[in-house]
C-alpha positions as a printed NumPy array, in Angstrom:
array([[  5.533,  14.208,   4.929],
       [  7.826,  15.451,   7.657],
       [ 10.58 ,  13.05 ,   6.592],
       [ 10.21 ,  14.067,   2.94 ],
       [ 11.105,  17.598,   4.001],
       [ 13.7  ,  16.521,   6.576],
       [ 15.717,  14.4  ,   4.183],
       [ 15.282,  16.894,   1.366],
       [ 16.822,  19.595,   3.555],
       [ 19.589,  17.421,   4.983],
       [ 20.521,  16.069,   1.544],
       [ 20.976,  19.353,  -0.266],
       [ 21.597,  22.171,   2.187],
       [ 25.362,  21.668,   2.622],
       [ 25.795,  21.743,  -1.169],
       [ 23.463,  24.74 ,  -1.433],
       [ 25.513,  26.583,   1.213],
       [ 28.728,  25.82 ,  -0.653],
       [ 27.334,  27.005,  -3.991],
       [ 25.31 ,  30.027,  -2.863],
       [ 27.82 ,  31.378,  -0.347],
       [ 30.998,  30.367,  -2.14 ],
       [ 32.149,  28.139,   0.724],
       [ 34.122,  24.935,   0.482],
       [ 32.209,  21.737,   1.197],
       [ 34.116,  21.461,   4.493],
       [ 33.055,  24.978,   5.524],
       [ 29.493,  24.297,   4.395],
       [ 29.486,  21.07 ,   6.404],
       [ 30.651,  22.941,   9.496],
       [ 27.917,  25.544,   9.051],
       [ 25.34 ,  22.809,   8.55 ],
       [ 26.471,  21.155,  11.784],
       [ 24.205,  23.546,  13.703],
       [ 21.232,  21.628,  12.289],
       [ 21.896,  18.241,  13.945],
       [ 23.272,  19.879,  17.1  ],
       [ 20.063,  21.846,  17.572],
       [ 18.085,  18.614,  17.195],
       [ 19.471,  17.433,  20.537],
       [ 17.783,  20.295,  22.341],
       [ 14.705,  19.981,  20.107],
       [ 13.847,  16.543,  21.457],
       [ 13.956,  17.82 ,  25.013],
       [ 12.013,  20.976,  24.196],
       [  9.416,  19.061,  22.173],
       [  8.794,  16.537,  24.933],
       [  8.639,  19.188,  27.64 ],
       [  6.293,  21.417,  25.658],
       [  4.067,  18.474,  24.688],
       [  3.487,  17.752,  28.36 ],
       [  2.652,  21.435,  28.954],
       [  0.561,  22.505,  25.958],
       [ -0.178,  19.222,  24.166],
       [  1.388,  17.236,  21.364],
       [ -0.812,  18.643,  18.616],
       [  0.04 ,  22.262,  19.437],
       [  3.753,  21.511,  19.571],
       [  3.513,  19.728,  16.225],
       [  1.594,  22.631,  14.658],
       [  4.171,  25.16 ,  15.912],
       [  6.998,  22.926,  14.704],
       [  5.509,  22.464,  11.247],
       [  4.862,  26.184,  10.844],
       [  8.444,  26.954,  11.889],
       [  9.82 ,  24.337,   9.483],
       [  7.717,  25.812,   6.673],
       [  9.054,  29.323,   7.355],
       [ 12.623,  28.047,   7.657],
       [ 12.469,  26.004,   4.44 ],
       [ 11.113,  29.019,   2.548],
       [ 13.852,  31.221,   4.042],
       [ 16.791,  28.98 ,   3.081],
       [ 17.01 ,  30.013,  -0.59 ],
       [ 17.012,  33.675,   0.435],
       [ 19.995,  33.305,   2.758],
       [ 23.285,  34.276,   1.2  ],
       [ 25.285,  34.748,   4.397],
       [ 26.25 ,  32.495,   7.277],
       [ 24.942,  35.192,   9.63 ],
       [ 21.44 ,  34.153,   8.537],
       [ 21.882,  30.489,   7.708],
       [ 23.073,  29.489,  11.194],
       [ 19.963,  30.71 ,  13.079],
       [ 17.627,  29.414,  10.357],
       [ 19.194,  25.948,  10.393],
       [ 19.221,  25.969,  14.21 ],
       [ 15.516,  26.746,  14.294],
       [ 14.684,  24.135,  11.658],
       [ 16.717,  21.45 ,  13.452],
       [ 15.12 ,  22.294,  16.795],
       [ 11.634,  22.172,  15.31 ],
       [ 12.208,  18.982,  13.31 ],
       [ 13.212,  17.13 ,  16.447],
       [ 10.33 ,  18.638,  18.425],
       [  7.989,  17.393,  15.678],
       [  9.677,  13.987,  15.622],
       [  9.203,  13.746,  19.38 ],
       [  5.535,  14.718,  19.409],
       [  4.262,  12.97 ,  16.28 ],
       [  4.543,   9.434,  17.731],
       [  2.756,  10.713,  20.835],
       [ -0.142,  11.831,  18.666],
       [ -0.204,   8.45 ,  16.937],
       [ -0.254,   6.623,  20.288],
       [ -2.874,   8.965,  21.774],
       [ -5.209,   8.454,  18.81 ],
       [ -4.863,   4.747,  18.059],
       [ -7.011,   2.029,  19.596],
       [ -4.876,  -0.153,  21.854],
       [ -5.673,  -3.384,  20.006],
       [ -3.99 ,  -2.141,  16.792],
       [ -1.318,   0.131,  18.28 ],
       [  1.619,  -2.116,  17.358],
       [  0.507,  -2.441,  13.749],
       [ -0.078,   1.299,  13.418],
       [  3.322,   2.143,  14.911],
       [  4.92 ,  -0.325,  12.487],
       [  3.071,   1.301,   9.586],
       [  4.076,   4.753,  10.862],
       [  7.724,   3.707,  10.867],
       [  7.598,   2.126,   7.405],
       [  5.889,   5.158,   5.887],
       [  8.711,   7.264,   7.326],
       [ 11.18 ,   5.24 ,   5.281],
       [  9.145,   5.889,   2.15 ],
       [  9.254,   9.632,   2.808],
       [ 12.97 ,   9.492,   3.547],
       [ 13.544,   7.696,   0.251],
       [ 11.338,   9.856,  -1.937],
       [ 12.208,  13.312,  -0.546],
       [ 15.844,  13.59 ,  -1.621],
       [ 15.196,  12.122,  -5.057],
       [ 12.164,  14.301,  -5.753],
       [ 13.761,  17.554,  -4.634],
       [ 17.1  ,  16.707,  -6.205],
       [ 15.293,  16.279,  -9.503],
       [ 13.553,  19.641,  -9.051],
       [ 16.937,  21.235,  -8.248],
       [ 18.43 ,  19.711, -11.412],
       [ 15.605,  21.004, -13.588],
       [ 14.837,  24.367, -11.971],
       [ 17.529,  25.116,  -9.386],
       [ 17.776,  25.031,  -5.621],
       [ 15.485,  28.014,  -5.126],
       [ 12.442,  26.23 ,  -6.522],
       [ 13.472,  23.   ,  -4.81 ],
       [ 13.361,  24.655,  -1.366],
       [ 10.062,  26.316,  -2.152],
       [  8.642,  22.904,  -3.135],
       [ 10.074,  21.385,   0.072],
       [  8.246,  23.963,   2.145],
       [  4.839,  22.796,   0.917],
       [  5.061,  19.467,   2.771],
       [  5.003,  20.965,   6.289],
       [  2.192,  23.242,   5.122],
       [  0.201,  20.258,   3.821],
       [  0.902,  18.461,   7.104],
       [ -0.594,  21.379,   9.018],
       [ -3.718,  21.234,   6.876],
       [ -4.056,  17.467,   7.368],
       [ -3.512,  17.782,  11.106],
       [ -6.239,  20.39 ,  11.348],
       [ -8.641,  18.067,   9.51 ],
       [ -8.289,  15.235,  11.994],
       [ -9.737,  15.408,  15.432],
       [ -7.305,  14.065,  18.015],
       [ -7.891,  12.851,  21.516],
       [ -9.126,   9.271,  21.007],
       [ -9.304,   7.364,  24.258],
       [ -9.119,   3.6  ,  23.804],
       [-11.544,   1.425,  25.733],
       [-10.22 ,  -1.411,  27.891],
       [ -6.767,   0.101,  28.107]])
C-alpha cells in the first residue's frame, strides 16, 4: 500500500505543480526535486529512529505524516508550501521504506524468511504498477484534488492494518 501511494505521488505531482501553480514542467520538476533529495536523509533518520524507538513506531509516524502530506498537496497553490510538504513526504516515505523490511524480518519465522521477503518485494511491484494507473484514472475523471484525497487513504489503511497485527515474533532455532 505504501508503494501505491509513493508511485501515485511521484507520477503526478510534477504535473499537478505545473498546472496548479502555473509553472513550466522544468520549474515543476525542480520544485519536485526536494522529494527525492529528502529521501536520502529519510533512510538515515528512519534507520536511526528504528533502533531508538522501534520499527513499528517509526512506520506509524511515517504513515501518519504521509497521510497528512498527501491530503495537503491539493491545497497547496504556492511553492512556499509545496517544498516543505514534499520534503516531509519524501523523508517519511524513505523512513517507512527503511523500517518496513525490518518489521517483516522481525516477524517472520526464519525458515520462510527468504520466501516472505521475495513475496514482499513482488507485492511492491504490484503496488507500484497499480498506483499510478488507478490515481491517474481518478484524476482524469474527477481531477487531481480527488486523486490526492484517494491517495491519502492508503497510508491511513496501512496504519489500521499495522495496528491490527501484533509484532515482535521471535523465531525459534535462529
